[in-house]
C-alpha positions in Angstrom: -9.1 -26.2 -8.5 -12.6 -27.2 -7.7 -12.2 -29.4 -4.5 -13.6 -27.9 -1.3 -10.7 -28.9 0.7 -8.0 -29.0 -1.6 -4.8 -27.2 -0.7 -4.0 -23.6 -2.4 -0.2 -23.9 -2.8 -0.1 -20.2 -3.5 -1.3 -19.4 0.0 1.4 -21.4 1.5 3.9 -19.2 -0.5 2.0 -16.0 0.2 2.0 -17.0 3.9 5.9 -18.0 3.9 6.9 -14.5 2.1 4.9 -13.2 4.9 6.6 -14.8 7.8 10.0 -14.4 6.1 9.3 -10.5 5.8 8.2 -10.6 9.4 11.2 -12.2 10.5 13.2 -9.7 8.4 11.8 -6.6 10.0 11.7 -7.8 13.5 15.6 -8.8 13.8 17.9 -6.3 12.3 21.5 -6.5 13.5 21.2 -3.0 15.2 17.9 -1.1 15.8 20.0 2.0 15.6 20.7 1.8 11.7 17.4 0.5 10.0 16.5 1.6 6.4 13.3 3.8 6.7 11.3 1.3 4.7 12.1 -1.6 7.2 10.9 0.4 10.0 7.4 1.0 11.1 6.0 4.5 10.4 6.5 6.6 13.7 2.7 7.3 13.7 0.4 8.0 10.4 1.7 6.5 7.0 3.1 3.2 6.1 6.0 1.5 5.0 6.9 -2.1 3.9 7.1 -3.1 7.6 3.6 -2.1 8.3 2.1 -4.4 5.7 3.5 -7.5 7.4 1.1 -8.1 10.1 -2.1 -7.4 8.2 -0.7 -9.7 5.5 -0.4 -12.6 8.2 -4.1 -11.8 9.3 -5.1 -11.7 5.7 -3.3 -15.1 5.0 -5.1 -16.6 8.0 -8.4 -15.7 6.9 -7.8 -16.8 3.6 -7.0 -20.4 4.9 -10.1 -20.6 6.9 -12.4 -21.8 4.1 -9.8 -24.7 3.3 -8.7 -25.4 7.1 -12.4 -25.6 8.5 -13.9 -27.1 5.6 -12.4 -30.5 6.5 -14.2 -30.2 10.1 -17.6 -28.9 9.2 -19.4 -32.0 9.2 -18.8 -31.9 13.0 -19.8 -28.7 14.4 -18.7 -29.6 18.1 -15.3 -30.7 16.7 -15.1 -27.3 15.0 -15.6 -25.2 18.0 -13.2 -27.2 20.0 -10.6 -27.0 17.6 -11.1 -23.2 17.3 -11.1 -22.8 21.0 -8.4 -24.8 21.9 -6.2 -23.2 19.0 -7.0 -19.7 20.1 -6.3 -20.4 23.9 -2.8 -22.1 22.8 -1.9 -19.1 20.5 -2.8 -16.7 23.3 -0.5 -18.6 25.6 2.2 -18.7 23.4 2.0 -15.2 22.9 2.1 -14.5 26.6 5.2 -16.7 26.6 6.9 -14.9 23.9 6.1 -11.7 26.0 8.0 -13.1 28.9 11.1 -14.2 26.5 11.4 -10.5 25.3 11.0 -8.8 28.5 14.5 -8.0 30.0 15.1 -9.5 33.4 13.8 -9.3 36.1 10.3 -10.0 35.0 7.8 -7.8 37.1 4.3 -9.2 36.8 2.9 -5.8 38.0 3.9 -4.6 34.5 3.9 -7.7 32.4 2.5 -7.2 29.1 -0.7 -9.0 28.4 -1.5 -8.0 24.6 0.9 -8.9 21.7 0.9 -10.0 18.1 0.1 -13.7 19.0 -2.6 -12.7 21.2 -4.2 -10.5 18.5 -3.9 -13.4 16.1 -5.7 -15.5 18.6 -8.7 -13.2 19.1 -9.0 -12.5 15.2 -8.9 -16.3 14.5 -11.7 -16.9 17.2 -13.9 -14.1 15.9 -13.4 -14.9 12.2 -14.1 -18.7 12.8 -17.2 -17.8 14.5 -18.6 -15.4 12.1 -17.9 -17.6 9.0 -19.2 -20.6 10.9 -22.7 -18.9 11.5 -23.1 -16.2 8.7 -23.4 -16.6 5.1 -21.1 -14.4 2.7 -23.5 -11.4 2.4 -23.7 -11.3 6.3 -19.8 -11.6 6.5 -19.4 -8.7 4.2 -21.8 -6.7 6.1 -19.9 -7.5 9.2 -16.5 -6.4 7.9 -18.3 -3.1 6.5 -19.8 -2.3 9.9 -16.6 -3.0 11.8 -14.5 -0.7 9.5 -17.4 2.1 9.5 -18.1 1.8 13.1 -14.7 1.9 14.0 -14.2 5.1 12.1 -16.8 6.7 14.0 -15.5 5.6 17.6 -12.2 6.9 16.7 -13.8 10.3 15.7 -15.0 10.6 19.3 -11.4 11.3 20.7 -8.1 12.7 19.6 -6.1 10.1 17.3 -3.0 10.4 19.5 -1.2 7.6 21.2 -2.5 8.2 24.6 -5.9 9.8 24.2 -7.5 7.8 21.3 -10.5 5.8 22.6 -8.7 2.5 22.1 -6.0 3.6 24.6 -8.5 4.9 27.1 -10.2 1.3 27.1 -7.0 -0.5 27.4 -6.0 1.7 30.2 -8.9 0.6 32.1 -8.7 -3.1 31.1 -5.1 -3.8 31.2 -3.8 -0.8 33.3 -0.1 -1.3 33.4 0.2 -4.3 31.4 0.8 -2.8 28.2 3.8 -2.1 25.9 3.9 1.5 26.7 2.7 3.2 30.0 -0.6 4.6 28.4 -1.1 2.4 25.3 -0.6 -0.7 23.3 -0.5 -1.1 19.5 -2.2 -4.6 19.6 -5.0 -3.2 22.0 -8.6 -4.4 22.1 -10.4 -1.8 20.3 -8.0 -1.9 17.4 -8.7 -5.7 17.1 -12.1 -4.7 15.6 -10.8 -3.7 12.3 -8.0 -6.2 12.3 -11.0 -8.8 12.2 -12.2 -7.1 9.0 -8.7 -7.4 7.7 -8.8 -11.2 8.2 -12.4 -11.3 6.9 -11.0 -9.8 3.6 -8.9 -13.0 3.4 -11.7 -15.1 4.2 -13.5 -13.5 1.1 -10.3 -13.9 -0.9 -10.0 -17.6 0.0 -13.7 -18.4 -0.9 -13.1 -17.0 -4.3 -10.1 -18.8 -5.2 -11.6 -22.1 -3.7 -14.4 -22.5 -5.9 -12.6 -22.4 -9.1 -8.9 -21.7 -9.2 -8.7 -20.5 -12.7 -6.7 -17.7 -14.1 -9.7 -15.3 -14.4 -10.4 -15.7 -10.9 -6.8 -14.6 -9.9 -7.3 -11.4 -12.0 -10.6 -10.7 -10.7 -9.0 -11.0 -7.2 -6.3 -8.7 -8.2 -8.6 -6.2 -9.6 -10.6 -6.3 -6.3 -7.5 -5.7 -4.3 -6.6 -2.8 -6.3 -9.9 -1.4 -5.9 -9.6 -1.7 -2.2 -6.3 -0.2 -2.2 -7.2 2.8 -4.0 -10.5 3.3 -1.7 -8.0 3.0 1.3 -5.6 5.6 0.0 -8.8 7.9 -0.7 -10.0 7.3 2.9 -6.6 8.2 4.2 -7.5 11.7 3.6 -10.2 11.7 6.1 -8.8 9.0 8.4 -5.2 8.6 8.1 -3.5 5.3 7.8 -2.2 4.3 11.0 -0.7 0.7 11.8 -0.7 1.5 15.5 -4.4 2.4 15.6 -5.2 -0.3 12.9 -7.3 2.6 11.4 -10.1 1.7 8.9 -8.3 3.2 6.0 -5.2 1.2 7.0 -7.1 -2.2 7.3 -8.7 -1.6 3.7 -5.5 -0.5 2.2 -3.3 -3.4 3.4 -5.9 -6.0 2.8 -6.1 -4.7 -0.9 -2.1 -4.9 -1.3 -2.6 -8.5 0.1 -5.1 -9.4 -2.1 -3.1 -8.3 -5.1 0.1 -10.3 -4.0 -2.0 -13.3 -3.3 -3.6 -13.1 -6.7 -0.2 -12.9 -8.4 1.1 -15.7 -6.3 -1.9 -17.8 -7.6 -1.6 -17.0 -11.1 2.0 -17.8 -11.4 2.0 -20.9 -8.9 -1.3 -22.7 -9.3 -2.2 -21.5 -12.6 0.9 -21.0 -14.6 2.8 -23.7 -12.7 5.9 -21.5 -12.2 6.9 -22.6 -8.6 10.5 -23.4 -8.7 11.4 -20.0 -7.2 8.7 -20.5 -4.2 10.3 -23.6 -2.7 11.9 -21.7 0.6 8.7 -19.8 0.9 6.5 -23.2 0.9 8.9 -24.3 3.9 8.1 -21.2 5.9 4.3 -21.1 5.0 4.0 -24.8 6.2 5.7 -24.1 9.5 4.6 -20.4 10.2 4.1 -20.5 13.9 7.4 -22.4 14.6 9.3 -20.1 12.4 7.9 -16.9 13.9 7.9 -18.1 17.7 11.4 -19.5 17.6 13.0 -16.8 15.5 11.8 -14.0 17.6 12.3 -15.6 20.8 15.9 -16.8 20.0 16.7 -13.2 18.7 15.5 -11.9 22.2 17.8 -14.5 23.9 20.7 -13.6 21.7 20.5 -10.0 22.6 20.7 -10.6 26.1 23.4 -13.3 26.3 26.6 -11.7 27.1 29.9 -13.1 25.8 32.3 -10.5 26.5 31.5 -8.2 29.4 28.5 -6.1 28.5 28.5 -7.1 24.8 25.6 -9.5 23.8 26.1 -12.4 21.6 24.0 -10.8 19.1 26.1 -7.6 18.8 29.0 -9.7 18.7 28.0 -11.6 15.8 26.6 -8.3 14.2 30.0 -6.5 14.6 32.3 -9.5 13.7 30.4 -10.8 10.7 28.4 -7.9 9.2 29.6 -4.4 10.4 33.2 -4.9 10.0 33.0 -5.2 6.4 29.9 -3.9 5.2 29.9 -0.5 6.8 33.1 0.7 5.1 31.6 0.1 1.9 27.7 0.1 2.3 26.9 1.8 5.5 25.6 0.8 8.9 22.0 0.3 7.6 23.4 -2.4 5.1 25.1 -4.1 7.8 22.0 -4.3 9.9 20.1 -5.4 6.9 22.6 -8.0 6.1 22.4 -9.6 9.5 18.6 -9.7 9.4 18.8 -11.4 5.8 21.4 -14.0 7.1 19.0 -14.6 9.9 16.0 -15.1 7.7 18.3 -17.6 5.6 19.3 -19.4 8.8 15.6 -20.1 9.5 14.9 -20.8 6.1 17.4 -23.6 6.2 15.7 -24.7 9.4 12.0 -24.9 8.2 13.3 -26.4 4.9 14.9 -29.1 6.7 11.6 -29.5 8.6 9.5 -29.6 5.4 11.7 -32.4 3.8 11.4 -34.6 6.7 7.6 -33.8 7.0 7.9 -32.0 10.5 5.0 -29.6 10.8 4.4 -27.7 14.1 0.7 -26.8 14.3 -1.9 -26.3 16.9 
């Protein structure tokens, strides 16, 4: 691959795997019985679930060299496109918060931050940085973001309510947070999240020039090195998804680079793509898959069908818990529901893909 705007099919697959994993960890049959590796780490440390969000930001960054390359001949058009997309993403995030909030909805405590809101802010920042700075300057920005954030975190305790980011969010958002005194998608922790996405930009730039096998393996090696540095950094600054610590940002970006490199080598280089078709469908409609799946899951969890039993609980108990718990345990039943839910949305996005229905902004 040498064309500046050709599509990197491995990136669609990588993004699709990430979206499928995001749905899987977000919609178990019951939150009371979840395998530890599918739950977020309580505070320090990481699990498989903790890699999903940074993978999504990494994928977004990797797409920037391809997506904006088609528009760079018209700078004003690029700015309008980026700003409009960021505003729509932020608004959709607020709408998703409203859907997920149990009624009645109180505006005095309505949550403002969120996953899509962070994606919007990161996308806006990364697009601005890549439009105005050369690659070396972008590397300096990412390095300064990680190093500077580390220094800022060192100014206060690393507890949920007392870290510097929580203090800033308490003044900016007041009661409009996920928890009374802090939010995992707060403002200050968006800074290292931008560095995560910039690592994706570097990976996309690297693969965009010449998509040959040696490029994939160099990307894998760079990812392995970043993962190792992140793990070493963990000794001084704990890996922590809620704070998006610098060690976590580097570690997760390194793992993401390795997975993207493997996808590129198998799909774009070796042409072993038969296994990837369901993930391509997720990857071509990521926003629709995430927003609709999470939103409908919240609706199912509140839709009563038998007294105080929700439709989701009834489906979970009838179709999964009744036969999976006796043989495999309640955790397997909760996972079975989540897998079936991912498969359901896989069928939806596959249908959309076959009919060339792509919902973008």
